[in-house]
ZAMARGU-4260 file (C-alpha; in steps of 0.2 Angstrom, whole numbers, plus 5000, padded with zeros to 4 digits):
<rodrens>
0) 5615/5363/5581 | 5602/5366/5568 | 5600/5360/5551 | 5609/5371/5538 | 5593/5376/5530
5) 5587/5386/5545 | 5603/5395/5549 | 5602/5413/5544 | 5621/5416/5546 | 5628/5400/5540
10) 5640/5399/5525 | 5642/5384/5515 | 5651/5369/5522 | 5667/5368/5512 | 5684/5360/5512
15) 5680/5346/5523 | 5688/5332/5513 | 5707/5332/5510 | 5711/5332/5492 | 5711/5315/5484
20) 5703/5307/5500 | 5684/5308/5495 | 5677/5291/5499 | 5662/5287/5488 | 5654/5272/5482
25) 5664/5265/5468 | 5681/5272/5473 | 5692/5260/5482 | 5703/5268/5496 | 5720/5259/5499
30) 5723/5251/5515 | 5734/5260/5527 | 5750/5250/5529 | 5757/5259/5544 | 5750/5271/5556
35) 5749/5289/5551 | 5757/5302/5562 | 5746/5315/5569 | 5751/5331/5559 | 5742/5342/5571
40) 5749/5352/5585 | 5750/5343/5602 | 5734/5340/5612 | 5729/5349/5627 | 5739/5342/5641
45) 5725/5343/5654 | 5721/5325/5655 | 5703/5327/5649 | 5694/5318/5636 | 5707/5304/5634
50) 5693/5294/5627 | 5679/5301/5617 | 5666/5310/5628 | 5650/5300/5630 | 5633/5307/5636
55) 5617/5316/5631 | 5612/5332/5622 | 5594/5337/5621 | 5593/5346/5605 | 5589/5332/5592
60) 5574/5327/5602 | 5567/5343/5610 | 5575/5358/5601 | 5569/5373/5610 | 5552/5367/5615
65) 5545/5370/5632 | 5548/5352/5637 | 5567/5356/5638 | 5568/5361/5656 | 5575/5357/5673
70) 5564/5342/5676 | 5568/5334/5659 | 5587/5337/5662 | 5586/5329/5679 | 5575/5315/5673
75) 5589/5311/5660 | 5602/5310/5674 | 5590/5298/5683 | 5588/5287/5668 | 5607/5286/5665
80) 5608/5277/5682 | 5592/5267/5681 | 5595/5261/5663 | 5613/5256/5666 | 5620/5270/5654
85) 5631/5277/5667 | 5638/5260/5670 | 5641/5258/5652 | 5652/5274/5652 | 5640/5289/5648
90) 5644/5304/5659 | 5638/5320/5652 | 5621/5327/5653 | 5622/5342/5641 | 5610/5357/5639
95) 5609/5364/5621 | 5602/5381/5616 | 5587/5390/5624 | 5592/5388/5642 | 5595/5407/5645
100) 5585/5423/5644 | 5587/5433/5628 | 5596/5447/5637 | 5610/5448/5649 | 5607/5456/5666
105) 5613/5474/5671 | 5630/5467/5675 | 5632/5459/5658 | 5629/5441/5665 | 5619/5427/5658
110) 5603/5423/5666 | 5595/5406/5666 | 5577/5406/5660 | 5567/5406/5676 | 5553/5396/5668
115) 5563/5382/5661 | 5576/5382/5676 | 5568/5389/5691 | 5582/5384/5703 | 5596/5390/5691
120) 5609/5380/5682 | 5620/5377/5698 | 5606/5368/5706 | 5604/5357/5690 | 5623/5354/5690
125) 5622/5349/5709 | 5608/5336/5705 | 5618/5329/5690 | 5634/5328/5701 | 5624/5319/5715
130) 5621/5305/5702 | 5640/5304/5699 | 5638/5312/5682 | 5643/5328/5674 | 5634/5343/5666
135) 5637/5352/5650 | 5631/5368/5643 | 5630/5377/5626 | 5633/5395/5619 | 5640/5402/5603
140) 5656/5410/5598 | 5646/5425/5592 | 5635/5439/5598 | 5620/5428/5597 | 5617/5409/5598
145) 5610/5399/5583 | 5592/5399/5588 | 5581/5411/5579 | 5576/5420/5595 | 5594/5425/5597
150) 5600/5421/5614 | 5616/5429/5620 | 5632/5423/5613 | 5649/5424/5621 | 5659/5434/5609
155) 5667/5448/5619 | 5661/5440/5635 | 5672/5424/5635 | 5680/5427/5652 | 5664/5432/5662
160) 5654/5418/5654 | 5667/5405/5657 | 5668/5411/5675 | 5649/5409/5677 | 5650/5392/5669
165) 5663/5386/5681 | 5654/5394/5696 | 5639/5384/5691 | 5649/5368/5691 | 5648/5365/5672
170) 5660/5351/5666 | 5658/5353/5647 | 5655/5367/5635 | 5648/5366/5617 | 5653/5382/5608
175) 5644/5385/5592 | 5647/5396/5577 | 5633/5407/5573 | 5633/5427/5572 | 5652/5426/5573
180) 5654/5444/5565 | 5667/5437/5554 | 5680/5436/5568 | 5694/5423/5564 | 5688/5406/5570
185) 5705/5401/5577 | 5705/5417/5587 | 5687/5415/5593 | 5690/5398/5599 | 5707/5401/5607
190) 5700/5415/5617 | 5687/5404/5625 | 5700/5390/5628 | 5710/5403/5638 | 5695/5409/5647
195) 5690/5391/5652 | 5708/5388/5658 | 5708/5404/5668 | 5693/5397/5678 | 5704/5383/5685
200) 5689/5371/5683 | 5692/5356/5671 | 5679/5359/5657 | 5679/5349/5641 | 5679/5361/5626
205) 5668/5356/5611 | 5672/5366/5596 | 5656/5367/5585 | 5661/5377/5569 | 5654/5364/5557
210) 5671/5360/5549 | 5671/5377/5540 | 5689/5381/5544 | 5696/5364/5545 | 5698/5363/5564
215) 5707/5346/5563 | 5722/5355/5556 | 5723/5368/5570 | 5712/5364/5585 | 5720/5350/5594
220) 5728/5361/5607 | 5712/5373/5607 | 5698/5360/5610 | 5695/5342/5615 | 5684/5339/5600
225) 5678/5348/5585 | 5664/5346/5573 | 5670/5340/5556 | 5653/5343/5547 | 5637/5352/5546
230) 5622/5346/5557 | 5616/5328/5557 | 5597/5325/5554 | 5588/5309/5558 | 5588/5300/5541
235) 5600/5288/5532 | 5606/5301/5519 | 5611/5313/5531 | 5620/5300/5542 | 5629/5293/5527
240) 5635/5310/5520 | 5642/5314/5537 | 5650/5297/5539 | 5659/5300/5522 | 5666/5317/5527
245) 5673/5311/5544 | 5681/5295/5538 | 5696/5303/5529 | 5701/5312/5544 | 5707/5298/5555
250) 5725/5304/5556 | 5719/5319/5566 | 5710/5310/5580 | 5718/5304/5597 | 5717/5305/5615
255) 5711/5322/5621 | 5708/5328/5603 | 5693/5320/5593 | 5684/5322/5576 | 5666/5325/5580
260) 5653/5320/5567 | 5639/5326/5577 | 5627/5318/5589 | 5618/5301/5588 | 5601/5300/5581
265) 5598/5282/5588 | 5580/5281/5593 | 5573/5297/5586 | 5562/5287/5573 | 5569/5292/5556
270) 5579/5276/5553 | 5577/5258/5555 | 5585/5248/5570 | 5597/5241/5557 | 5602/5258/5551
275) 5604/5264/5569 | 5615/5249/5573 | 5626/5255/5558 | 5626/5273/5564 | 5632/5267/5582
280) 5644/5255/5575 | 5652/5267/5563 | 5653/5281/5576 | 5661/5269/5588 | 5674/5263/5575
285) 5678/5282/5571 | 5681/5285/5589 | 5668/5298/5589 | 5660/5306/5604 | 5644/5296/5608
290) 5631/5309/5613 | 5614/5302/5614 | 5602/5313/5604 | 5585/5304/5608 | 5573/5307/5622
295) 5577/5293/5634 | 5560/5296/5642 | 5552/5288/5627 | 5566/5276/5621 | 5561/5258/5616
300) 5570/5243/5623 | 5578/5242/5605 | 5585/5259/5607 | 5593/5255/5624 | 5599/5239/5617
305) 5609/5248/5604 | 5615/5262/5616 | 5620/5250/5629 | 5630/5238/5619 | 5646/5238/5630
310) 5656/5228/5617 | 5653/5241/5604 | 5656/5255/5617 | 5673/5247/5621 | 5678/5250/5603
315) 5674/5268/5604 | 5683/5270/5621 | 5698/5260/5617 | 5713/5269/5626 | 5724/5269/5611
320) 5713/5282/5604 | 5714/5277/5585 | 5701/5282/5573 | 5697/5268/5561 | 5704/5269/5543
325) 5696/5265/5527 | 5703/5249/5519 | 5691/5248/5504 | 5675/5256/5499 | 5671/5249/5482
330) 5653/5249/5476 | 5647/5255/5493 | 5654/5240/5502 | 5665/5248/5515 | 5679/5239/5526
335) 5685/5250/5540 | 5698/5244/5552 | 5703/5251/5569 | 5719/5247/5578 | 5716/5242/5597
340) 5727/5244/5611 | 5728/5225/5614 | 5734/5223/5596 | 5718/5217/5589 | 5708/5225/5575
345) 5690/5230/5575 | 5683/5228/5558 | 5667/5236/5551 | 5659/5228/5536 | 5647/5242/5531
350) 5634/5241/5517 | 5628/5258/5511 | 5618/5251/5497 | 5599/5247/5497 | 5602/5228/5494
355) 5611/5214/5503 | 5630/5214/5498 | 5644/5202/5501 | 5659/5212/5509 | 5675/5204/5512
360) 5693/5207/5518 | 5707/5197/5527 | 5715/5198/5544 | 5732/5203/5536 | 5723/5216/5525
365) 5717/5225/5541 | 5734/5225/5549 | 5735/5209/5559 | 5751/5197/5558 | 5750/5181/5548
370) 5743/5167/5559 | 5736/5150/5556 | 5720/5155/5564 | 5711/5170/5572 | 5697/5173/5584
375) 5683/5183/5577 | 5671/5191/5590 | 5655/5197/5583 | 5651/5212/5593 | 5632/5212/5590
380) 5629/5194/5591 | 5641/5193/5607 | 5648/5176/5600 | 5666/5171/5596 | 5672/5160/5581
385) 5688/5154/5573 | 5693/5160/5555 | 5707/5155/5544 | 5709/5173/5540 | 5694/5178/5529
390) 5683/5191/5537 | 5667/5192/5527 | 5648/5192/5527 | 5633/5195/5517 | 5628/5212/5525
395) 5609/5217/5524 | 5605/5233/5516 | 5611/5248/5526 | 5618/5236/5539 | 5635/5234/5547
400) 5644/5218/5554 | 5656/5223/5567 | 5669/5211/5573 | 5685/5211/5583 | 5699/5200/5577
405) 5715/5194/5584 | 5728/5180/5581 | 5725/5166/5593 | 5732/5149/5593 | 5717/5143/5604
410) 5704/5150/5592 | 5700/5133/5586 | 5691/5130/5602 | 5678/5141/5596 | 5666/5135/5582
415) 5671/5139/5564 | 5664/5156/5557 | 5652/5153/5543 | 5646/5165/5530 | 5628/5165/5524
420) 5627/5171/5506 | 5615/5175/5492 | 5617/5173/5474 | 5608/5190/5472 | 5595/5200/5481
425) 5579/5193/5474 | 5567/5204/5463 | 5551/5195/5463 | 5536/5198/5452 | 5520/5192/5460
430) 5513/5175/5455 | 5530/5171/5447 | 5542/5158/5454 | 5559/5167/5456 | 5575/5157/5457
435) 5587/5161/5472 | 5603/5152/5477 | 5610/5153/5495 | 5626/5147/5502 | 5633/5142/5518
440) 5652/5144/5518 | 5665/5138/5531 | 5677/5152/5535 | 5686/5143/5549 | 5700/5132/5552
445) 5689/5118/5558 | 5675/5109/5549 | 5656/5114/5551 | 5647/5098/5554 | 5629/5092/5552
450) 5624/5108/5542 | 5606/5112/5538 | 5598/5128/5531 | 5581/5135/5530 | 5573/5150/5521
455) 5558/5158/5527 | 5547/5173/5522 | 5530/5181/5523 | 5517/5168/5528 | 5507/5168/5512
460) 5523/5166/5501 | 5528/5149/5494 | 5547/5145/5496 | 5553/5129/5490 | 5570/5121/5490
465) 5576/5114/5473 | 5592/5106/5480 | 5599/5099/5496 | 5597/5109/5512 | 5609/5098/5522
470) 5627/5093/5522 | 5636/5080/5534 | 5651/5091/5534 | 5657/5108/5526 | 5676/5109/5527
475) 5686/5125/5527 | 5683/5135/5511 | 5669/5124/5505 | 5650/5128/5504 | 5633/5121/5505
480) 5624/5128/5490 | 5605/5127/5489 | 5593/5132/5475 | 5576/5139/5479 | 5561/5146/5471
485) 5552/5161/5479 | 5534/5165/5474 | 5524/5180/5480 | 5505/5178/5479 | 5495/5186/5465
490) 5492/5204/5468 | 5506/5207/5481 | 5509/5226/5481 | 5526/5232/5476 | 5539/5235/5490
495) 5551/5226/5501 | 5547/5211/5511 | 5557/5202/5524 | 5565/5185/5522 | 5578/5176/5533
500) 5591/5163/5529 | 5595/5152/5544 | 5609/5140/5545 | 5612/5127/5559 | 5628/5117/5562
505) 5640/5109/5575 | 5658/5112/5579 | 5670/5097/5580 | 5668/5098/5599 | 5649/5097/5597
510) 5643/5115/5600 | 5627/5119/5591 | 5628/5135/5582 | 5614/5145/5573 | 5616/5159/5561
515) 5603/5170/5553 | 5605/5182/5538 | 5590/5194/5537 | 5587/5201/5520 | 5573/5209/5509
520) 5565/5203/5493 | 5558/5217/5482 | 5541/5214/5474 | 5542/5223/5457 | 5532/5226/5442
525) 5538/5228/5424 | 5537/5246/5418 | 5524/5250/5405 | 5529/5250/5386 | 5532/5267/5379
530) 5538/5283/5389 | 5533/5286/5407 | 5537/5300/5419 | 5548/5293/5434 | 5538/5303/5446
535) 5523/5293/5442 | 5531/5275/5443 | 5534/5265/5458 | 5552/5265/5465 | 5561/5250/5473
540) 5570/5261/5486 | 5575/5278/5491 | 5588/5287/5502 | 5588/5306/5504 | 5599/5318/5513
545) 5584/5329/5520 | 5566/5323/5522 | 5559/5311/5509 | 5560/5310/5490 | 5546/5320/5483
550) 5535/5315/5468 | 5532/5329/5455 | 5537/5343/5468 | 5554/5349/5475 | 5561/5343/5491
555) 5554/5356/5502 | 5559/5353/5520 | 5559/5338/5531 | 5541/5333/5531 | 5533/5323/5517
560) 5523/5332/5505 | 5530/5349/5509 | 5538/5353/5492 | 5535/5366/5480 | 5533/5366/5461
565) 5549/5360/5453 | 5558/5376/5447 | 5575/5377/5439 | 5582/5394/5433 | 5564/5401/5434
570) 5557/5387/5423 | 5543/5377/5431 | 5541/5359/5428 | 5525/5349/5432 | 5534/5332/5433
575) 5549/5325/5441 | 5558/5320/5457 | 5563/5332/5471 | 5578/5326/5481 | 5592/5332/5493
580) 5610/5326/5492 | 5615/5313/5496 | 5601/5304/5488 | 5597/5288/5478 | 5581/5282/5469
585) 5580/5265/5462 | 5568/5258/5449 | 5565/5241/5442 | 5567/5241/5423 | 5567/5222/5420
590) 5579/5222/5406 | 5565/5230/5395 | 5570/5248/5394 | 5582/5259/5384 | 5583/5277/5390
595) 5582/5289/5404 | 5581/5307/5401 | 5579/5322/5413 | 5583/5341/5415 | 5593/5342/5431
600) 5599/5356/5443 | 5598/5364/5460 | 5580/5370/5463 | 5577/5389/5465 | 5568/5387/5482
605) 5585/5389/5492 | 5591/5405/5484 | 5610/5405/5481 | 5615/5389/5490 | 5617/5372/5483
610) 5630/5362/5474 | 5627/5345/5468 | 5631/5332/5454 | 5619/5320/5446 | 5623/5301/5441
615) 5613/5288/5432 | 5618/5270/5435 | 5612/5254/5426 | 5614/5239/5437 | 5632/5242/5444
620) 5638/5253/5430 | 5638/5272/5429 | 5631/5277/5412 | 5628/5296/5414 | 5634/5310/5425
625) 5635/5329/5426 | 5648/5339/5432 | 5646/5350/5448 | 5630/5360/5446 | 5625/5376/5456
630) 5610/5386/5459 | 5617/5399/5447 | 5617/5387/5433 | 5601/5384/5421 | 5594/5366/5420
635) 5606/5354/5412 | 5600/5339/5401 | 5605/5322/5405 | 5602/5306/5395 | 5607/5288/5399
640) 5607/5272/5389 | 5600/5259/5401 | 5597/5245/5388 | 5597/5228/5396 | 5598/5234/5414
645) 5587/5226/5427 | 5588/5241/5440 | 5591/5259/5436 | 5598/5270/5450 | 5597/5289/5451
650) 5610/5297/5462 | 5614/5314/5468 | 5630/5318/5477 | 5634/5334/5487 | 5647/5339/5474
655) 5661/5336/5486 | 5659/5351/5498 | 5647/5344/5511 | 5628/5346/5511 | 5620/5363/5513
660) 5603/5367/5504 | 5608/5354/5491 | 5590/5353/5484 | 5591/5344/5468 | 5578/5341/5454
665) 5576/5327/5441 | 5564/5338/5431 | 5553/5330/5418 | 5563/5313/5422 | 5556/5300/5409
670) 5559/5282/5406 | 5557/5274/5389 | 5554/5255/5388
</rodrens>
């Protein structure tokens, strides 16, 4: 429920990745040739959660604030109906912690907070049911819940609490892991399973023990879903880390028993819409529960547009119940494929990196039979194309292209799929013409005719074609290649700027098609000669697992500027970078630098927790790394030769055991040019 930094009873999240299955950038994962049999025990045979649960949970948007109350919950139910979310498949309106009083009554029963819920939980359930929806509730498999106020947990009260929930009309129970007094996890959760069953009421049982005891190996006949990771937070690094932990567990998911990588953060404001589309796409291809974590009373049209994408939801809700398998993941270019009940495959081309990347696979590589042509349905564009078998795209930074592909003799009635490509992501120095090459490639069985291409950017930029921007025809496998120069005005500040490549073409039947590739150009400045502290230099991009990257202080907590003096093993450093795994910081070095040095380790601010590893990359090559470092270890020196590199990337991983207080420091980090 809460971030691991603030759990007073939480232990480190460990063992969430099966040996040999860690999927990190740079490590290719072989395609799964045949379906893997579920090694877990049989699922609960109660007909519930045959597809992943869909709904809402208030915690990510309201926590325990006063606005979490009866009116808010009933308002969410109203919005489910009014905004079409109910029609899209969302069912559950779930209460999280803080709904009860801190003490049980004289009979040992739970008491709803009379200020938050003046009419009681049953009245709220009745209201939600009147809308054709279902109500969920929360408690912990311990003596207290996870909130610092310590509301009553269900340990030792399982049967009486389950009876209360059933009498109130509850349809879903999220059962957390705090204050569990060391009682065996399987025993604690099995007792509540039996208590729920004894009520006679169908109640979906969500096990929330953060993946600590590998519930995917034992809980398929205990609960309907189980958390596989620690808590998600509303930033790219957190979402990415959780995604990587959940992906290798595909073999354990199926109808009635689902891997749960935690709630959706879509719309909470900590990520871009591109990142939220990736979040939603990847949760759907993983057959994850789709529990909205944003305040729908304040949601934008863009947020509703993501959450209400019925074609993507259909991937998540496919009745075959397969979780997508990783096909490849080299260099942060992920291909994940999900077998669908109708024989098609849904394929995610997911780009975890901070620059546009070409990601490619084939229909046969994702498990489809050989065929002359295939229909390729883009689930975000809502358009169909034909392809000769190649499935590829240049995917924007942190973006995902999600397609559904099937062998189809009639596919050539659709326009040919085309791939818009970049020679490289442009690094632009102000007032200097930067060359850029673009391509428009026909992937289809039919010819793209009357092809034209345009490139646009900020109004004050000069973008000039240096070769042809049109072609009468581009046959299968061929490309229109155009050279450009891109010039930012003098004095343009460093940072990322939006550009767009747009292609227009006709199918042989005369259908006009347009396709757009949004991407970013980075305005950069060459680093100064000599030795500089990296904490004082402009970076190109950052991603961080908890809060922002901090300059010359530790990570602190989630807010910008809340860090402390960088301290490793009692030694205080005035300069450096404070990060939290998983993290990346990119610097432009312009082929003019030779060396990066730093003292690295886990910051003292988080006590005994924290396990991380540090890496330095020069362009696409890892040039230095540490082993796994813990808080108990003193600072370790790291030095990297970055001679000739255009971009240097500083990476911190979670050490392979999930994120928990992984506050990492690049102390005295210096760049010599």
